[in-house]
C-alpha positions as CSV (number, residue, x, y, z in Angstrom):
1,M,110.3,-20.1,-109.9
2,K,112.1,-17.0,-108.6
3,K,109.9,-14.9,-106.3
4,F,110.2,-11.2,-105.7
5,K,108.4,-8.8,-103.5
6,H,107.7,-5.3,-104.8
7,K,106.3,-2.3,-102.9
8,L,104.0,-0.4,-105.2
9,N,104.8,3.2,-105.6
10,F,102.8,6.2,-106.7
11,T,103.9,5.8,-110.3
12,D,103.1,2.1,-110.5
13,V,99.5,2.7,-109.3
14,E,98.8,6.0,-111.0
15,Y,100.1,4.9,-114.4
16,T,99.1,1.2,-114.1
17,L,102.6,-0.1,-114.6
18,L,105.2,-2.0,-112.6
19,S,108.7,-0.8,-111.9
20,V,111.1,-3.8,-112.1
21,S,114.6,-2.3,-111.7
22,D,115.5,-4.6,-108.8
23,F,115.1,-7.7,-110.9
24,R,115.2,-6.5,-114.5
25,D,117.8,-9.2,-115.5
26,E,115.2,-11.9,-114.8
27,L,112.7,-10.6,-117.3
28,P,112.4,-10.6,-121.1
29,P,114.3,-8.1,-123.2
30,P,113.0,-4.5,-123.8
31,G,110.0,-4.2,-126.0
32,E,108.9,-7.9,-125.6
33,K,105.3,-8.9,-125.0
34,I,104.7,-10.8,-121.8
35,T,101.7,-12.5,-120.1
36,I,100.8,-11.6,-116.6
37,I,99.0,-14.4,-114.6
38,D,97.2,-13.5,-111.4
39,E,96.3,-15.6,-108.4
40,K,93.1,-16.8,-110.1
41,E,95.1,-17.8,-113.2
42,K,93.5,-14.9,-115.2
43,K,95.9,-13.8,-118.0
44,Y,96.7,-10.2,-119.0
45,Q,98.8,-9.1,-121.9
46,A,101.5,-6.5,-121.1
47,N,104.9,-5.3,-122.5
48,M,108.3,-4.7,-121.3
49,H,109.1,-1.1,-121.8
50,K,111.6,-0.4,-124.6
51,E,114.0,1.6,-122.5
52,V,113.0,1.8,-118.8
53,A,112.9,-1.2,-116.3
54,R,109.2,-1.5,-116.1
55,I,106.2,-3.5,-117.3
56,D,103.5,-1.5,-119.1
57,G,99.9,-2.2,-119.9
58,L,98.6,-3.3,-116.6
59,A,95.4,-1.3,-116.4
60,E,93.1,-4.3,-116.5
61,W,95.2,-6.1,-113.8
62,Y,95.0,-3.0,-111.5
63,N,91.2,-2.7,-112.2
64,N,90.7,-6.3,-111.0
65,H,92.8,-6.0,-107.9
66,T,92.4,-3.8,-104.8
67,V,95.9,-2.5,-104.4
68,E,97.2,1.0,-103.6
69,E,100.5,2.8,-103.1
70,D,102.8,1.1,-100.5
71,D,101.0,-2.3,-100.9
72,L,103.2,-5.3,-101.6
73,V,102.8,-7.6,-104.6
74,I,104.5,-10.9,-105.4
75,I,106.1,-11.4,-108.7
76,E,107.1,-15.0,-109.7
77,V,109.3,-15.5,-112.7
78,D,110.2,-18.9,-114.2
79,P,113.8,-18.7,-115.4
80,K,113.0,-21.2,-118.2
81,D,110.1,-19.1,-119.6
82,N,110.2,-15.5,-118.4
83,S,107.6,-14.4,-120.8
84,K,104.9,-15.6,-118.4
85,I,105.0,-13.8,-115.0
86,K,102.8,-14.4,-112.0
87,L,101.7,-11.2,-110.3
88,Y,99.4,-11.0,-107.2
89,P,98.9,-9.0,-104.0
90,D,100.9,-10.2,-101.0
């Protein structure tokens, strides 16, 4: 598992997405569906954006987690199966 820390910015929180430009090469290709798994093993469906280095469709994840701008989250990516990503507050 590769582990990354990401500081949530205004855009992440306001538009319920996750900017991933710092580790984009570790994630699925643009437009691919991915599964986000939180710290309680709850699964959420999301998508890699077609053009921009971000994960879209995280409204339910944000609704279930008390996070705000400037909070840190942990992203864990398995290089053998990068379509399932663990995401949880730090």
